[in-house]
N, C-alpha and C positions, 0 to 999 in steps of 0.2 A: 479613453481607448475603449472599446466596447471588444473582451476577449472572445466572445462568442462569435461574433463576425468575422474576427480575425483569423481563428480557427477554422470558421466554414471556407476562408478564403483559399489557406493554404491548402485544407481539404482536397478544394476543385484544382489548384493548380498542380498539387503532386497525383491527382487523378489523370489530368490531361497529359502530364508528360509521359505515362505510361512505359516508363522505363526502367521497371524492376527488374533484379537477376532473376533470371529464370532455375530453378532449385531442382536437383537432382535425385531427390527422396522419391521414394517407389510410389507414394500414396498421392493421387489427386486431391484427396480431403487434405493430407498434411501438406501438399502445395499450397493450397490455399490460405490454410494459417499461417504457412511461414512467410508468404507473398504478405498478406494481410498484417501481421506483426510490423514487417519491413515497413509497410506503409505508414502505418501509425507512429512508428519512430522518427520516421523523415519528419513526419509533423510536429513532431515533439521536438528536432531538431530547429525547425523553421521557426516555429514559435517561440521558442527560447531566444534565437537569434533577434527575432523582433523584439521583443523585451527587453535587449539590451541597450535599445535605444529609447525606454521609456525610465530612467529612473525616479525614484530609488528603487530599484527590480525585486529588495527586498520584500515590500509590501506588496505584491500582486502574484508570489510566487504559489500562495494557497488558492486564490480563484483561480487561476492558470492551472493548477493541478485538477481542481474541480470540474473546467472546461475541459481539460484533457481527457479525463475518464468518460466525459460525455461523448466525446469524439472517439474514443476506444467502443464506446456503447454502438454509436452507429455503424462503427465499420463492422463491428462481431456481429450485428442485426442481419447481414446480409450474407452471411456464412452458415453453412450447418456442420453439425459434429457431433460428437458421442463424449462421454464422458473419459473414456479409456484416449479419446483423439488428444483429450487436455495434457494427459500424463505423459503420452508419446512424446508430444510436442514440446515440454518442457525438458525432455531427455535430450531433444537435438539441439537445444540451443548453446552449448559449449560450441557449435560451429559456426556460431555468429556472435559471438563477444566481442567482434573488430568493430561491429557498427557504433556509429555515435549515439549516445544516450541508450545504451543498450539496457539498462539499469532499468529503464521504465517499460520494458517488457512485463515487468509484474503487474504494471495497471494494464495492460492488456490481457493477461492472463487472470487478471481478477474479475474482468469483465466477461471471459468467458467461462469462468464458473459462476458469476451471478446469473450470467442468462440459462446456461442449463439448469440451473437448480430452480430459478422461478418457473421453468417448465415442467421442471421432472418432479421437484419437491424429494429428490430421491435420500435413502438415508444411509447410504453407501458413502465412504470420503473419497473426496477429491484427492489421488496422495501424487505429490510433488518431489519429485529428487532432484535437489540441487547440489549433489554430493560432487560432481565434476566440473561445476562452475568454477572459477577463478577467486583470487580476494580480492577485496578493496572494493571502495564506493562506485567503481564505474563497470565493476563486473557483478556484483551480487544484486538479485532481483529486489526492487524497493515495490512499497505499496502492494503485497502480496496481501488478499483479505481485505481491500478496499471494499465498503459498502455490503461486507458480508452479511445475509440476512437469512439466516436459518441453515445453511452448509456446514459441513466439516471437512477442514482442510487439514490433512495430514503431510507436514515437510520432512523429507529426511535429506539434512542438511543445513547448511547457512543462508539467512537471508539479508537483504540490507534494512534501509530506513522504512519508517513509517508502515511496520507492519500492524495489518488490523486496522489500518486509518479508518476513522468514520465507522468503524462496524457496527451493525445492529443488533444482532442475535447469531447462534450456533458456535462454533468452536474452531479455535486456530491451535494446534499443536505442532510445534516444532522442535526437531531432534536436532538440535543445533543452537548456535546463538543469531543472535538480531542485531541489526545496528540501531542508529539513533530512532529516538520518539517512537516505541514500538507502543502502541495502543492510541497514540495520539488521537483526540476528539473522539476517543471509543462510547460510543453509547449504551451499548449491551453486548451480550454474549463472552464468552471465554477463551483468553488466550493462555498456554503452557507454554513455556520454553528453559531454556538452560540459561545463557548469559546475555543480557542485554548491555548498549552501550547508555550513553547520554540520554535524560528525558523520559524514560520510560513511565507511560502513564500521564503525559501531557495533556494539560486539559481535558481531562478524561469526565467525563459525566454519568459512565453508569458501567457494570458488566464486572468481570473477574479476571484479574492477570496474578499469575502465578510464574515466578522464576527463582534462579538458583542464587544469582550472581549480578547485581547492577552497577551502573556506573553512577554520574554525578546526577544533580537536576531529578531524583526520581518523583514523581508526583507534581511535577512543577503546574502548579496553580489548576490542579484537579479540583473539580467539582462534586464529583461523587464517584460510588464505585469502590472497587476495593484490590487492594494489591499486596499480595503474598509475596515475602522474598524469606527464601528459606535458609541461605548461608552468609552471604556476603553482600555489603552495600556501601559503595564510595561516600555518598550521602544521600539525603532526603530532604528535600525541599521544605523547607522551614514555613513558609507560607501556602496557604490552601483557602479555596473556596468552601471544601468540603471533602469528604469519600474519608475513608480507612485503610491505614498503611499499617501492616503487620510485620515485623523484624524477628523471625525465628520465633516466631508464635507470639511475639508483645505485640500488643497494639501501640504504635508510636502518638505520643501527645503532641499536637502541631497547632502554633499559632491560627487561627481562623481570621480570616481578612474578608471585611464586606466585600460584596459584587458592588463593582462602581456601578451607580445611578445612571439610569438614560440621560440623557440632556434632552431638557424638554425646547420646544421648537417657540412654546410661548412666550412673549415678552411680557 
């Protein structure tokens, strides 16, 4: 199955339906942002419904998320907005939590931030207030900060899973808690947060994470970068390919395992 072709097909089908709800927001620009996000969520729903017929589903979730981010970029490229519009857009999201795959709005927001920063290189923070959102995996914004490359994102409230996924550079400050796999596949930059669930820094290859309290599997198969835990950690993963973890100021010595060798095609 070609995920790119699948997503392009779903994108075309949804656009043809042209049946998105009319928003009552006062700004035409904000209407466009809301409708574009709804379009993206419908694509997410259709793609994941289609993936159900291609078991085992777990083996293609990450490639699917990568392709969905590309779809978000494609949608975002067709709209114009300012930095303040992103903050205001996030403030309207409690009105839309009933939509399926709502949590994927975080991926759409990441595409907005990355597009704006790439254009302006602003030194100002992107402020996101999520305090009005409900709790639970279906209502918290996941993948905020995906592919961040230089921007500073300041979040007031909680976030869902995969915050800072594949982050390249910049800073993410969360005045609250994050879900699973914060900093997964992180390449560089810095993440600062209060509490994190399982899998903080999983597959991390660079950058720095500072967290007060974290759950199990901290640093799971990390290859590089540094994690600082200041108060409590349920479990630090025993195996790693590299990287450093400090717990209450002391460096944790872990068993280093060798990277698996790439299989040769030669016989």
